C-alpha positions in Angstrom: -105.0 -33.1 -32.3 -105.6 -34.0 -28.3 -106.5 -32.8 -25.0 -102.5 -32.8 -24.4 -102.1 -30.2 -27.0 -103.1 -26.2 -26.3 -106.0 -25.2 -28.4 -104.8 -22.8 -31.0 -101.2 -24.0 -30.8 -99.3 -25.7 -33.8 -100.8 -23.5 -36.3 -100.7 -20.6 -39.2 -102.9 -17.8 -38.7 -103.9 -15.1 -41.0 -105.0 -11.9 -40.2 -108.8 -10.9 -41.6 -108.4 -7.4 -40.7 -111.7 -5.7 -40.8 -112.8 -8.8 -43.5 -115.9 -10.6 -42.5 -114.9 -13.8 -41.0 -115.3 -16.7 -44.0 -113.5 -19.0 -45.9 -113.4 -17.1 -49.1 -111.3 -14.1 -47.0 -109.4 -16.6 -45.0 -108.2 -17.9 -48.0 -107.4 -14.6 -50.0 -105.3 -13.5 -47.1 -103.3 -16.5 -47.0 -102.6 -16.2 -50.9 -101.5 -12.5 -49.9 -99.3 -14.1 -47.1 -100.5 -12.1 -43.7 -99.7 -14.9 -41.9 -97.3 -16.3 -38.9 -96.7 -20.0 -37.7 -96.9 -20.8 -34.0 -97.1 -23.3 -31.2 -98.2 -20.6 -28.9 -97.4 -17.1 -29.2 -99.1 -14.4 -31.3 -96.9 -12.3 -33.3 -97.4 -9.3 -35.0 -94.8 -7.7 -37.3 -94.5 -4.7 -39.6 -91.9 -3.0 -41.4 -92.7 1.0 -42.0 -96.4 0.1 -41.5 -96.5 -3.1 -44.1 -98.2 -6.1 -42.9 -96.4 -9.7 -43.7 -96.9 -10.7 -47.3 -96.7 -7.1 -48.7 -93.9 -5.1 -50.7 -91.7 -2.0 -50.2 -90.0 -0.7 -52.6 -86.7 1.2 -52.3 -84.4 3.4 -54.5 -81.0 2.2 -55.6 -78.9 1.2 -52.4 -81.6 0.2 -50.3 -82.6 2.3 -47.4 -83.6 1.9 -44.0 -87.0 1.0 -42.3 -88.6 0.9 -39.3 -89.7 -2.6 -38.0 -92.2 -3.8 -35.2 -92.6 -6.7 -33.3 -95.0 -7.1 -31.0 -95.0 -11.1 -29.1 -97.8 -12.4 -26.4 -98.0 -15.8 -25.4 -99.6 -17.6 -22.4 -96.3 -19.5 -21.7 -93.1 -17.5 -21.3 -90.7 -17.0 -24.1 -87.4 -15.7 -23.9 -86.3 -14.0 -27.2 -87.7 -12.1 -30.4 -85.7 -11.5 -33.6 -86.0 -9.6 -36.7 -84.1 -11.2 -39.5 -83.2 -9.5 -42.7 -82.4 -12.4 -45.6 -82.0 -15.1 -42.9 -79.4 -13.3 -40.6 -80.4 -11.6 -37.7 -80.5 -7.9 -37.6 -82.7 -7.2 -34.6 -83.2 -8.7 -31.3 -84.3 -8.3 -27.6 -83.9 -11.0 -25.0 -85.7 -11.4 -21.3 -83.4 -13.9 -19.2 -86.2 -14.9 -16.8 -88.8 -15.3 -19.4 -91.9 -12.8 -20.2 -95.7 -13.4 -21.7 -95.3 -10.2 -23.6 -92.2 -8.4 -25.5 -91.9 -5.7 -28.3 -89.2 -4.3 -30.4 -89.3 -1.5 -32.2 -86.1 -0.2 -34.1 -84.5 0.6 -37.3 -82.8 -1.7 -39.8 -80.6 -0.6 -42.8 -81.5 -2.5 -46.4 -79.1 -2.6 -48.7 -80.7 -4.1 -51.4 -83.6 -6.5 -52.1 -84.7 -9.0 -49.6 -87.0 -10.3 -46.7 -87.8 -9.2 -43.2 -89.7 -11.5 -41.0 -89.8 -11.8 -37.1 -89.9 -15.0 -34.7 -89.7 -15.2 -31.3 -88.7 -18.5 -29.2 -88.5 -19.9 -25.9 -85.7 -21.4 -23.6 -88.1 -23.8 -22.2 -88.3 -27.4 -23.9 -91.9 -28.9 -24.2 -94.4 -28.9 -21.5 -97.8 -30.2 -20.5 -97.3 -32.9 -22.9 -96.7 -31.0 -26.1 -94.5 -32.3 -28.8 -93.1 -28.7 -29.8 -91.2 -26.1 -28.1 -92.7 -22.6 -27.5 -91.9 -20.4 -30.8 -93.4 -18.4 -33.7 -92.2 -17.4 -37.3 -93.9 -14.8 -39.4 -94.3 -14.7 -43.2 -92.0 -12.0 -44.7 -92.3 -8.2 -45.8 -90.7 -8.1 -48.8 -88.0 -5.2 -50.0 -87.3 -4.6 -53.6 -85.0 -2.5 -55.4 -85.2 -1.4 -59.0 -83.0 -3.4 -61.4 -82.0 -5.8 -58.5 -83.0 -8.9 -57.6 -82.6 -11.2 -54.8 -81.4 -14.8 -55.7 -79.3 -17.3 -53.9 -78.2 -20.2 -55.7 -77.8 -22.4 -52.9 -81.3 -21.8 -51.5 -82.6 -22.9 -55.1 -80.7 -25.7 -55.3 -82.1 -27.0 -51.6 -85.6 -26.1 -52.6 -84.7 -28.6 -56.0 -83.9 -31.2 -53.4 -87.2 -30.7 -51.4 -89.2 -30.8 -55.1 -87.4 -34.1 -55.9 -88.4 -35.7 -52.8 -92.0 -34.3 -53.0 -92.0 -35.9 -56.3 -90.4 -39.0 -55.3 -92.9 -39.2 -52.5 -95.6 -38.6 -54.9 -94.6 -41.1 -57.1 -94.2 -43.8 -55.1 -96.2 -43.5 -51.9 -99.2 -41.4 -52.1 -102.6 -42.1 -52.6 -103.6 -41.7 -56.3 -107.7 -40.7 -55.7 -108.0 -38.6 -59.3 -106.1 -39.6 -61.7 -106.0 -35.9 -63.5 -105.1 -34.2 -59.9 -102.4 -36.5 -59.6 -101.0 -35.8 -63.0 -102.0 -31.8 -62.6 -100.1 -32.1 -59.0 -96.7 -33.9 -60.9 -97.0 -31.1 -63.9 -96.7 -28.6 -61.0 -93.7 -29.9 -59.6 -91.9 -30.7 -63.1 -92.5 -26.8 -63.8 -91.6 -25.4 -60.3 -88.2 -27.5 -61.4 -87.6 -25.9 -64.8 -88.2 -22.6 -63.5 -85.4 -22.8 -60.7 -83.0 -24.4 -63.0 -83.6 -21.9 -65.3 -82.7 -19.2 -62.7 -79.7 -21.3 -61.9 -78.3 -21.2 -65.1 -79.2 -17.1 -65.3 -77.3 -16.7 -62.3 -74.4 -19.1 -63.0 -74.7 -21.1 -60.3 -74.6 -25.1 -60.2 -76.6 -27.7 -58.7 -76.2 -30.7 -61.0 -77.7 -28.9 -64.0 
């Protein structure tokens, strides 16, 4: 970071609510998933009153939920979206660009999944910035009894990322603490085996 970067940009934020601002509460909020990443705009998101990281339980066949997004930024942005399982299901756009935009709407969720919000600007990097203007929240999760959300293609991609991370650890990473290094490698191996087991259960193929 330097003087060319706007203060507070290119960050992941978490909401503490009414809790005291200290490291323990911050770490707890991050683990709970009430977060958003941004290169500028602040982004607030709720689904049926639930914040990112929280879970909504629906009955068999899914249901309809109410979403609300508010984005505020110092630099104009042009669009905000709500995505369900990676697909845009609700959007609002302003051709001229604004510094505040709100979406309120209803989204039908036929089964389990996740909902998140994002905003973006058509402006390129400005003022020496390396990144465009954008923000993305963590998901609110929707669960349905007896149904599981699992995409073999996404799991296969995650296996590629795990393999790449482990290769970096084994070939390039600095090893300051042998015990910690071994623990990190075990974490990667366990993640790989869990994903492969779920792929086998779902009948997916990822070079297993």
